[in-house]
N, C-alpha and C positions, 0 to 999 in steps of 0.2 A: 588124177581125178580130181574136180573141183569140189570146193565145200557144200556146195548146193546139192549135188550129186551124191556127195556121202551122207549128208542129213536125210535126203529123201531115202536113200538104201537103208539107214538105220532106223527110220522111223516106223513104227509097228503099223500094219494094215488095221483101219477101223474094222470092228465088228459089226457086220451087216444087221440090222434091225428087220424084224420079219414084221409083216402088216399085223397080225395079232398082238406082238407086244406093244406097239405104237398105239393101236386101239385101246389096249389096257391101261396104257399111262393116261390118256387122255380122259378115259371114263374114270380114273382114279382123282386127277386134277378136277373134273368137273363135280364128282362127288364132293371133295373138299371145301370147294368153292361154294355148293349149294348148301353145305352143312354150317359155314361161317359167315355166309353174306349178311344174314339177319344181324349177328352178334357186330359185324364191321359198321353196317349201317345204325344200329342202336348207339353203338361209340360214337360215331362221327355226329349224329343229331344230338346227342348229349353235348358233346363237346362245342357244338355250334350254339346251341342254346345257352351254354354257360358263358360264353364269349359275349353273345348279344345280350344277356341280361347284365353282365358285369359292366360292359361299355356304356348300356342305357342307363343303369344306376349311377354310375361314376360322372356321366354328363349332367343328370339330373341334381346330383348333389353339389357337383361345382357350379351351377347355374344357380341354385339356391344360395349358396354361400356368395356368389357375386351380387346377387340382388340384395342380400343382406346387408353387404359392406356399403354398395350403393346408397342405400337408405339410412345408414349410420352417417355417411356423407354428407347427405341431404340434409337432415336433420341439425347437423354442425352447423351446415352453412346458413339455415334458417335462423337458428339462434345467434349466429354472429352478427345477423343484420340488426338485432336489436340494441338499444343502448347499453344497457347492462351486459349483454352477451358479448360484446367486442372486447369487454374486459376480462371474462372468465373463459372463453372460449378461442383456442388456437385453432384455425382450420388446417393449417399444415400439420401441425401436431395430431389433431384427430385423424387426418388423412393417413399419414404414416402409420400410425397405432392400427387403424382398421385394415389396411392394406397387410401388414406384416401378421395380423391376427388371421386375416383370410387366406393368407399363403400358407401359414402353418395348418390351417384347418383343412384346405384343398390336400395339401401334401398327404395329411394322415388319412384322409379318406381315400384318397387314389391308393395310397399303399394297403390299407387294410381291404379293400375292394377288389385289386388286382392280385394281391398275395392269395386271398381266399379263393379266387376263381381259378388261380394257378395249382393250388393243391387239389381242389377238385377234379380238374382237367387230368393232374397225375392219378387221382384215384379212379377216374374212369380208365385209365389205361392199366389198372389192376397193378399198380406199383405200391409196394410196400412203403408207407410214409413214415414208419417209426424210425428207422436208422437215418432217413433225411432230417427228420424233425430233431433227432439227438444231435447229429453233426451240427445243424444250424445253431442249436443253443450252445454247445461248445464254441463254435466260432464266434457267436454273438458275446458271450462272455471274455473271449481273448480280445476281441476288437473292444470291448468295454474298458477292459483293463489298458490297453494300449493307447486308447484316445480318450482317457477319463476327463483330461482336461478339456477337450472340445465338447464332449458331453455335458459336463458341469456349465460351462459358458453357453450352450445352446439352451439348457433347461433354465439356467438363471435368467436368460434374457426373455424365455417365454412367459416367466412370473412376473418380471418386470413390466412387460407390455400388458399382460392381462390384469394386472393390479393398479396400472397407470402410476407407477411411482415417479415418472417424468417423462417430459417429452420434448420435442423441438421447440427451442426456444427458452426454455427453463433454466435458469442459474442455479448448479448444484455443485456441492461438494462431496465427491466420491471418495475421499480420503487419499487415495494415490494421486488424484487430480482434481482441479476445479475448475470452472468457467462455465460457459454457456453451452447447452446441447446442441450440435449440429445435425447430426444423425444417429438415430436408434436402430441397431440393427439385432439380429438374434445372436450374434456370437461378440461382437465389438459394439462398444458406444462411443462416439466422437465427439470430443469437447474441444472449444476454442478458449483458450487462457485470456488472461487479462492483458498480456503483450501481443496477442494475435497467433500464439502458437497453437497447432492443433495436437491434440491428447488422444490417441488410441487407447482406450481402457477395454481390457477384457472383461465381460460381464461376471464370469466366475471370481474375478479379484476384487469385485465390488462387496465389501463385508458391510458398508452402511450408507446411506443416501441422506445426504443434508439437502433438501430442495428449497430455495429461496424464493422461487417464484409462486408458490401455491397459497391462496389464502390472503394473508396481508403481512405486511411488515412493520415495524417500528423504528423510528427516527428518533434518536436521543441526543440532547444537546446539554452540556453542562456550562453554566455561566458562572465564573469565579469574580466575586468582587471583595473590596475592603469589609472587613467585619464592622466598621461603623456606620454602613450604609442602612437606610431604612429599608427593610423587607416589604413594607405594603408599597413603597415605590417602585421597587425593582419588580415586584409581581405586576404591578400596573403597568410598568412599561413593556413587560414582556407580553403580557395578554394584548394590549393594543397592536404591537408588532404582528403577534400570531393572527388576530382578527383581520388585520388590513392584508395580511399575505393570503388568507384562505379566501379572500373575495375576489382575487386577481387570477387570470389566466396564466397558465395551467396548473396553477398550485390548487385550485378549487377542485379538479378532478384527482390529484394525485393525493390529496388529503383526505382520508375516508373517515376522519373524527375531528373533533376539536383539540387544539395544541393544549395540553395540561401541565400547569406547572405543578410538578410533584412534592416539592418542597427542597428542603436543605439536604443534601446529600453528604456534605462534609463542612466542618467548622472548625477552622484552625486559629491560631494565634495571628494570623498576619492576614488571613484570607477566609471567605465561606464560599461554598459551593452550591448553587441552585440547578436542581436537575429540572429539564424540560423534555416532555415526550410527546408523540404523536403518532397515530396509525396512518399508515401510508398504502399506497399501492404497492404490489409485489415488484421489487427490483428498483423502486425509485426513492429508497430511504436515503441514499446518499446525497441526491439532488437536494432533497428536502432539509437535510440537515444543513447544507452550504448555504442555501438561502435563507433559512431560519438564523442562523448565526450571523449572515450579513445585516439583517433586518433588525435583530437585537443589538447588534453591535452599534448601528445608527441610531436607534432610539436611545440607548444608555448615554451616548455621545452628547444627544440634544438635551438630556435630562440632567446631565453633569455629573454622571455616575462612570467613574473610572474601573475597568476592567484589569485585575490583577493575574498574576499566576507566573509560573517559570522561574527563573532564578531571583531570589529575593534582591531587593535593592542592596547595595553595600552601605555601610555606616560611613558617615563623613570622616575623612583623616586628620588626626589630629595635627597641630601646626608643626612645621618641620623644624627640627633641632638644628640649631646652626653648627653645632659640633659634632653633627653625625656623619659628616664628609672627612673629618679630619682624623688622621692615622694617629695610633697609640704611641706615647712616648717609648723611645726606645734607650737603651743603656749604651748602644755605640754612638749615641749623638754627643756625648762629653768625651773629649780627647784623653782626659786625666781619670776617667773611670777604670776599673779593673778590667771590664771586658774589653774596652779599646786598647789598653796598655797590652793586653795578652794576644790581641789580633795583631798589634804592630811588628812588621818583620823585623829580624835581627839586622843591625848594621853589618855590612861587609867587611871582614878585617883586611889592612893594608899589608900585602905580602911583599912590598918593594924595600922595605926595610930589613 
């Protein structure tokens, strides 16, 4: 006997269903559908309404945020077109800052809107949300402890961008690294060092920021001359050099105030130091200091004033002693001295006799 025949022989014969039983089952199913179709329709329409409202609200909020960011960028470009605005506004910096803020706001708005819609849909299905919310809270706490560094970096980046602590093109000292800001992110700030290297600094590791590109900078020069020089003449030479520098390009734009002779900073026996200071454009103090030193040195040379400093001049050496190169007298120089006699070897005895 084949397997198919054996299986057919062992299968139970189907129980015949009568017409009355089939009619009863159909009646029960129709009554159950009739009783619940209104509930299904109500639930479906409610879910559809929640989705439509959530999507429309999300679209409206994102579009409003996009228009707000575009308006901020247009205002920055308009200000940059003015004479003073070009010095105070960096379009790339404002653009990146506004885009970062817009991205954060759009993400937060989408999360809140879609998350609320999801919870409302689960509530429409008569699902108890209390255990789900409790589990989500425990999972959030666990993820927060595990990724606390990431959360710290993100929150620090958000507040740095909102407070406009620094931006692209700024020269900053972040403690762990210093250089020019290349890119500002929500987690990492990218700096270019003085030697061209790129530093990736986590925002959570930055404890303090020194921005060298905001407001104005100070150029300071110390001029060290002999204490016998006339201070009025020194002041006049420095003032003349500074005034001529302030009238020439590009120093007339980089100097934001008159060059001031602050006075004597140090007085010693062999020198005195005059302090010179000027308010400059941010990031241009070093170039102003070099040019100012150049012009002051040239003016002092023309006035016959010598700049001193560094290692003091050595005193003139005394006349050379002719006996300095002679060796000291020795007791071994005389053959009759006791030292020479003691050092003379004894004569060898004649053993042939």
